[in-house]
N, C-alpha and C positions, 0 to 999 in steps of 0.2 A: 811406361815405367822405364826409368833409366837403369843402367847397369849398377850404379851406386846404390839405388834403392833396393835392388834385388839382393846385392851382396849384404847390405845393411840388414835387410829382413832375415836373411839366412843367419847372420851373426846374432841377431836378437833372438831368433828361435833357439839357437844352440845355447846361448847364455841362459835363457828361461828354462830350458830343459835341465841344464846343469844345476841351476838354483833349486829346482823342484827335487831333483835326485838327492842333492846334498841336504836339503831340509828334511827329507824323509829318512835320511841316514842318522839324523840327530836323535838323541834320546829325549823323551818328554820330560819337561821340568815338573817336579812335584809341587803341589800347592800347599806345602806344610809350613810355609814361612810364618804365618800367624800363630799356628799351634806351637811351633818351636819357640817363638818369642814369648808366648804365655807360659810355657812349661820350663823355660830356662835351658833349653837344649843347646848343646855346643854348636857353634857356627864354624868350627874348624873342619875343613874338608881337605880331601886329597888335592882338589883343584887349587885351593888356596895355598897349599904348600908347594905345588908344582906349576906355578903360573905359566900358562900358555903352552905346556908341553903335553897335555892330555889330548885324546882323540876329540873330545868335545870342543876344546879350545881351538884346535886346528880347523875343525869344521865351521866354527863360528867365524874365524878369520876369513876362511874361503868364502863363506856366504856373504859376509860384509863386503869383501873385495869384489865379488861378482855383482852385488847390488850396485856398487859405485860404477863399475864398468858398464852395467846395463843403463844406468842413468846417463852416462856420458855418450854412449852409442845412440840412445834415443834422441838426445839433444843434437848430436852430429847429423843424424839422418834428417832431422827436421830443419836444421839451420843451413847446412852446407848447400843443399840444392838452391836456396835463395840466392847465393852468391855465384853459383856456377851458371845458372840459367840466363843471367844478364851480362 
């Protein structure tokens, strides 16, 4: 194993742990959407009025960003050694 693979593995492990912790911090989504649609309940919510400023919105953005970073790091770990070894 090269040093790059070891560092990449450590970074992957850290990102995976961060994603797990952030996902566990998020509240569960309720499954009331069909009931609300049938009963005519209001869809106005605090989140709709405060786009992106709530705790949930921030956690969603961090989760999405970490997922993208995870994808890029996995690709880099698998592609970069092909060019370095030769």
